[in-house]
N, C-alpha and C positions, 0 to 999 in steps of 0.2 A: 884532763877530763873536761869536756865542755858542759856548760850549765846555762839553762834558759829559765828565767823567772818571769812569770806573768801574774799580775794581781787581778783577781776577779773584780775588785772594786773599781779599778781604773781602766778596764778594757772592755771591748765588746766581745760577745761570745765567739765571734768569728776568729779571734786571735788565740783562743784556747787550743792546746793540743787535743787531738782526737782521742777520746776515751774508748778503748776496746771493751771495757766492762759495760759501759752504757750502750754501746753500739750493738752488742750481741747478747744483751741480758736475756732475751727470749729465744736465743739460738742454742744449738747443742753445745755442750761444754767444750768440745775440741774443734769447733769451727775456726777456720783460719781465713783471714781477709788479706788479699794481696793488693798490690798497687799503692801501698802507703810508703812514704819515705820521709827522711829528714828528722830533725830533732823532735818535731811534733809527734812522731810515732815511734820514739825510742822503745816504748813498751810493747810494740807489735811483734818484735822478734821473739821467736819461741825456742831458740836454741839455748841449751844450758839448764843448770839446776840452781835453785835457790835454797840456801841453807837457813833454817830458822831455829834459833836456840832460845829456850826459856831461861831468862836471867833471874827473875824474881818479881813478885807482886804482879804488875801489869806490863813489865818490861820484857820484850822479846828483842833479840838481836838478829837482824835480817842481813844476809850476805848475798849479793846478786852475782850473776856470772860476769858482769862487767866491773866488779870490784867496789860497788857502792855498798856502804855499811850503814844500816839504819837501826836506831834504838827507839822503841816505842815507849810512850808515857815515861820519858826519861826524867829521873829525879836526882841523879848524881850519887845515890846510895849504892846501887847495884852496878858493879864494875863490868862493862863489856870486855870481851877478850882483846879488842883493839879500839882505837879512837873512831867513833862514828863519823860518817860523812854528813848524815842527817839525823836530827833527833826531833821527835814529836812530843808534845806535852798537853796535859789537860789540868784544870785548876781545882777540881772538886776537893782535893786534899793535897797536902804538901808531899805526899808519897807519889804524886803523879807529875810533878814539875820541879824545876829549880830555877831560880832567878840568877844563878851564878854558874852557868855551864862553862866548861873548858873553852876558852876563846879560840882554840884551834878547831873547834867543830864548825864546819863551813856553813851549815844551815840549821838554825834553831826555829822550829815551827810551833807557835802557840796555837792551841785549839780554841782560843777565845780572843776577844778584843777588849781593850780597856774601856772603850766607849759603849760597850754592851751590844754592838752590832755583830753580825755573823763573821767569823774568821773566814778568809778566802785565800786558800793556797792552791797554786797551780804551777807546779815546779817539775821541770825535767832535769835530772842529774844523771849524766851518763846513760845507762840503759834503763833507767827507772823514771816513771812518771808518778808524782805524789800529788794527791788532791784530798780535799776534805768535804764532809757534809756536816753542817752544824746541827746540834741538838741542844735541848735545855738541860739544866741541872737543878737539883733540889738544894736550896740554901740551908744554912745551919738552923734557921728558924722554921724550916719545913716548906716555905713558899718556893715555887719554881722560878728559876732565873733563866731568861731567854738566852740562847746562844752561848751557854757556859761550857759546853763540851763539843768536841769534834770527833766524828768517826773518820779516821784517816785510812785512805785507800792507796795501795802501792801496786802499780801495774808494771810488771816486769816479766820477761821470758815467757810471754803469752799467758801469764797468770794474773788473776785479780785477787789481791790479798787485802783483807779488811780488818781493822782493829777498832772495836766498839768503844774503847776508852771507858769512861765512867758513866755509862748510859743509865739514865734514871727514868725512862718512859718508853712505852712501845712506840714504834715508828709510824709515821703517817705514810699514806700512799705516795705522796710527793717525795718524801725522804727515801723510800724504797726505790723510786724511779731514779733519783739522783745517785744513789749507790750503784744500781745496776747489778750485774752478776758478780758474786764473790766465790772464787774457787776455794780460798782458804779464809777462815773466819776465826778471829781471836775474841773470845767471849768471856766476860766476867761471871763468876759462878759463886759469889759470896753469899747469895741467898737472901739479900735484903738491903745491904749497904747501897747497892745499885738498884736492882729490882729483885723481886722474889723469883724463885726458880720457875714457876709456871709462866710468868710474864716473859722472862728471858727465853724460855723454851719456845714461846710463840715467835719471837724474833728469829731464833735459829731455824725453826721449821719453815718460816716464810722465806728466808734467804736460801735455804736448801743448799748450802755449800758442800763441796765434796770432802773437805777436810776441816774439822772443827777443833780448835785448840783452846781448851779452858785456861783461864788465868784468874787472878784476883780472888783466890779462895780464902776467905776469912771466917773461921768458925765451923760452919756446917761441913760434914764429910762430902766428898765429891759424889758419893752415891745419891745424895738428895737431888742433885742436878741431873744425874744420869737417869734417875727413875722417871723423869718427865717424858722420856722418849720411848717409842714403841720399837718393834723389831725392824722397822724401816731404816734404823740407824745402827751401824756397827759401833762397838766400843773396844778400845785397846789401851792398856796401861803400859807405857813405855818404861824401860829400864834406863833410858838415857834422856838427856835434856834437849837433844837436837833432832831435827828431821830434815831430810833432803826432799825437795818437792820439785817436780817438773810437770809439764803438760802431759807427758807420756805416762807418768807414774801416779796421776791422781786416782784415788779410789773410785771404783765404779758405782759404789753405794756410799752415801754419807757416812763418814767415819769420825767419831769423836775420839781423838787421840790425846790422852792425858800424859803430858811429858813429865819426866822426872823433876821433882821439886814443886810441882803444883799441889 
């Protein structure tokens, strides 16, 4: 499996892989762009299905058609079904990261930098392009800490999949532009540890993803989050912890799918 790693901090924008999510953020969901080739556009191929499994807390296990395995907000507590190729982490609480991951994990991506600057990930692994958008977090004393969280975005099989991490504030227009289009959105619904349900629902409504996967539910019933949405959103409670997603099977209307275990 070939891998290309490019750092935002040390390269010019021209060296970055092309993001299909940013390119077609204002275009129809199923638009397809031809004429792209090479490792820079691994994410442009739309064949195949992505399997997403809820493992626990904020950890999802993503399996791509090309065999890349990704664990989000990986903390080492929740055991994925197989060794991840890539893990992403955020530092708001120890339940969102580990400083001693399995050394056989090829790519460990922190959503923060020790010097307080914005993390910059721009990684192509096999058929998947992984990037991030930095946001701030609320410290233990209540003050906001710049660049402490990352929204990780996975572009694969024609899909744009986003994980909000431990998001503590509504996003700016600049951050929405950096994110682009998200077909699948993983959103915390704890009701206050991140943001209240009304503020979080504003983010969900603005992103208008086809498939919304709640996560990070602590305390309040899922109904509190669901009550924030009108009949423009469909809701489904799944009896299983996994969902198969492809460009062809994306819901026509935004669907909030509550996987088993949430």
